C-alpha positions, 0 to 999 in steps of 0.5 A: 608614759609611766616613769619607773625609777630604780628605787621603785623597782627595789621597793616593789621587789622587797615588798613582794618578797615579804608578801610571798613569805607571809602568804606562803607561811599562811598557806602552809598551814592550809596544807599541813594545819599541825605543822607549826603547832607541832613545833611550838606551844604546849600542845606540840606533843602527840601531833602529826605535823604532816596531816593533810588539811581539808582544803589542801587539795583545793589550794594545790589544784587551784594554784596549779591551774591559775599559775599555768594559765598565768604563764600561758597568758604572760608568755603569750604561748597561745595567741587566741587565749592571750587575746581573749584575756586582754579583751576581758582585762580591757573591759569597762563600764559606764558610770550609769551602769556601775551605779545601777549594778552597785544598787542591784548588788546592794539590794540583793545583799540587804534583802538576804541579810536584813532578817538577821537583825532579829537574831538575839546575839546573847544566844549566839556569842558568850562575849555578848555578856561582856558587851552588855555589862560594858554598855551598862557601865560605860564610860567607866574604865576602872571597874577592876574587871579588865575585860569590861574596862577594855571594852569601855576604853573603845569609846567610839564603838561603845557610843555608836553601839549604845546609840543603836540600842538606845535610840534605834531599839536594835543594837545590830542596826549600826553594825549592819549599816556599817557593813553596807557602807564598808561594801560601798567604800571597798568598791570606791577604793578599788575604782580610785586605785585602778581607774576602772569602775568594773574593778570596783564592782568585782571588789564588791562581789568578792567581798560579799561572797566572803564567808567571814564577812557574811558571818559577822556583817550584823554582829554587834559584838564583832562589828566592822566599825574599825574596819570601815574607819580604817578603810575610810582613812585609806580612801581619804588619801585619795579624796580628803587627805586631811581627814585620813588621820581622823578616820584612823583615830576613830578606827583605833578607839573602835578596836585597839587592834587597828593601832599598828595599821598606821604603818599601812597608811604611811606606806600607802601615802608614800607610794601615792602619786602625789607631790613631795609637799602633799606627802609631807603634810599627810605624814605630819598629820599622821604624827599628830594622830599618833600623838593624839592616840597616845595621849588619849590612851594615857588620859583614859586609864588604859589597861593596855600597859598591864596586858603586855607579855611577850611569848614567841610560842604564841606568835608561831602558833598564831601563824597557823590560825589562818587555816582554821579561821579562814577555812570557809573562805574558799575563794581567798584560799584558792587565789590569794597566792596568784593574786599576790603575784598578779599585784607584783606584775602590776606594780612592776608596770608602774602602779605603785599602789599595787605595792601598797596592796602587797604591803597591806596583805603582808601587814594584815596577815602579820597583825594577828601573830604580832598581837599574840606575841605581845599579849595573851589577852586577845584571842585571834578570831575570824572577824579580825581577818575582815580587813584582809578580805577587804583589801584582797577583794580590791586586789582581785579587781586590780588584777583582773582588769588592766588599770587605766586612769584615762578610762574614767574620762572616756566613759563619762 
């Protein structure tokens, strides 16, 4: 029987409250895209704050239906319906079936995507020029061109993209392989948390249907390397804890945007089922990782000290970016709030990592606005929501299927 302490209940409710607040603020911008912008920033005049967004009907209708069905299920208003849902949630597949299903999904994905490797990015994204100059001048970080120097300061990214271009003769190959591995690791993390292989398959499917993921999965300018490294740092907590800090460092020096994600790792480790001594060791490893990151920033002639300029208006405006940046991710828009409530109920039943996923959703929604608050150097673009898509996909798998650590053994 799972032991749930008073402290666990308090943590769950606090994390859930913050998650609901952040998700609700983000979804308000879906219903009223101009509401926040009309009160903050230089373009606030002449904007009608209560203009209805294009996805407002989808959001309201889907949430009405899902919350109604959830109420009927949890309150057992219909015995037949609740029994049917329980059968679905208790469903599991064997290891062999999960491997075959994963391979089929990946083969289909690769088949439909591989043709994108022949697309010239210089004709797609103006930022490719900056990447091209950066590759030509790497590892120089004191050229005087702040944008190029910032690119080259992300040395892990530049080394891997340079390898892809120089030795594989196509700069898009490493980004594409990265996205394939990211899909696999997403499924593995879902299985590690839930104990259900079917949850991993669902997580993979949800990620692959995401418009934003598919839009950037082969793009070198906006590659997913940093997302993969960060996800590996989380997965390592389950498998090889001493590698978690290493993967985190790689994620930071692939994209500095991942720097504050260390707080997510720390919370995840603290909410794990491991012993106190394990948690102490991994927290010390994170402290060492943080010191290494700081040291490398200072040793590498970092430009980040020069771009900090706080502005609350930018923070407030960026809260409304979610509606425009994620406007084609219909499934996420339609279900993220019900999924948030689903994670809360799972956490109340004793699965602490459901708390972690709530914390991740909160942190990843807040990351962009915090960066905008600190500097105007970075523009919040859709690809920065890929980590949110990843952990949302994992969350969907958890919410649909009941977690069961014993299910893995019984299906061997």
